[in-house]
ChimeraX commands (.cxc) that place a marker at each C-alpha (Angstrom):
marker #1 position 105.13,82.32,64.33 radius 0.5
marker #1 position 105.26,78.66,64.33 radius 0.5
marker #1 position 106.76,76.97,67.33 radius 0.5
marker #1 position 109.50,75.69,64.51 radius 0.5
marker #1 position 110.31,79.25,63.90 radius 0.5
marker #1 position 110.44,80.55,66.99 radius 0.5
marker #1 position 112.74,77.42,68.25 radius 0.5
marker #1 position 115.18,78.41,65.34 radius 0.5
marker #1 position 115.00,82.12,66.13 radius 0.5
marker #1 position 115.58,81.30,69.76 radius 0.5
marker #1 position 118.50,79.08,68.50 radius 0.5
marker #1 position 120.03,82.36,66.63 radius 0.5
marker #1 position 119.62,84.93,68.98 radius 0.5
marker #1 position 120.47,82.92,73.01 radius 0.5
marker #1 position 119.54,86.46,74.58 radius 0.5
marker #1 position 116.47,86.56,73.85 radius 0.5
marker #1 position 115.32,83.48,76.18 radius 0.5
marker #1 position 116.90,86.10,78.85 radius 0.5
marker #1 position 114.78,88.61,77.66 radius 0.5
marker #1 position 111.36,86.56,77.52 radius 0.5
marker #1 position 112.12,85.51,80.71 radius 0.5
marker #1 position 112.33,88.78,82.14 radius 0.5
marker #1 position 109.56,89.74,80.35 radius 0.5
marker #1 position 107.26,86.81,81.66 radius 0.5
marker #1 position 108.68,87.47,85.72 radius 0.5
marker #1 position 108.30,91.28,85.47 radius 0.5
marker #1 position 104.19,90.99,83.98 radius 0.5
marker #1 position 104.19,87.88,87.19 radius 0.5
marker #1 position 105.16,90.88,89.76 radius 0.5
marker #1 position 103.02,93.53,87.72 radius 0.5
marker #1 position 100.03,91.28,88.69 radius 0.5
marker #1 position 100.21,91.13,91.82 radius 0.5
marker #1 position 100.69,94.11,92.75 radius 0.5
marker #1 position 97.64,95.16,90.72 radius 0.5
marker #1 position 95.63,92.06,92.68 radius 0.5
marker #1 position 97.10,93.16,96.19 radius 0.5
marker #1 position 96.30,97.23,95.03 radius 0.5
marker #1 position 92.58,96.50,93.96 radius 0.5
marker #1 position 92.02,94.50,97.27 radius 0.5
marker #1 position 92.76,97.02,99.41 radius 0.5
marker #1 position 90.25,100.14,98.52 radius 0.5
marker #1 position 87.74,100.47,100.75 radius 0.5
marker #1 position 84.00,101.55,99.47 radius 0.5
marker #1 position 80.66,102.16,100.82 radius 0.5
marker link #1:1,2 radius 0.2
marker link #1:2,3 radius 0.2
marker link #1:3,4 radius 0.2
marker link #1:4,5 radius 0.2
marker link #1:5,6 radius 0.2
marker link #1:6,7 radius 0.2
marker link #1:7,8 radius 0.2
marker link #1:8,9 radius 0.2
marker link #1:9,10 radius 0.2
marker link #1:10,11 radius 0.2
marker link #1:11,12 radius 0.2
marker link #1:12,13 radius 0.2
marker link #1:13,14 radius 0.2
marker link #1:14,15 radius 0.2
marker link #1:15,16 radius 0.2
marker link #1:16,17 radius 0.2
marker link #1:17,18 radius 0.2
marker link #1:18,19 radius 0.2
marker link #1:19,20 radius 0.2
marker link #1:20,21 radius 0.2
marker link #1:21,22 radius 0.2
marker link #1:22,23 radius 0.2
marker link #1:23,24 radius 0.2
marker link #1:24,25 radius 0.2
marker link #1:25,26 radius 0.2
marker link #1:26,27 radius 0.2
marker link #1:27,28 radius 0.2
marker link #1:28,29 radius 0.2
marker link #1:29,30 radius 0.2
marker link #1:30,31 radius 0.2
marker link #1:31,32 radius 0.2
marker link #1:32,33 radius 0.2
marker link #1:33,34 radius 0.2
marker link #1:34,35 radius 0.2
marker link #1:35,36 radius 0.2
marker link #1:36,37 radius 0.2
marker link #1:37,38 radius 0.2
marker link #1:38,39 radius 0.2
marker link #1:39,40 radius 0.2
marker link #1:40,41 radius 0.2
marker link #1:41,42 radius 0.2
marker link #1:42,43 radius 0.2
marker link #1:43,44 radius 0.2
view
């Protein structure tokens, strides 16, 4: 999808801007949890 198509799609569907923001925020949180849990394991 080109940038022009994405901009026109978001202009027609403004709720998707909030959905995309929520997905990005969720992925950031999941990345932080995965990084913290991978660091906590003690190995031999």
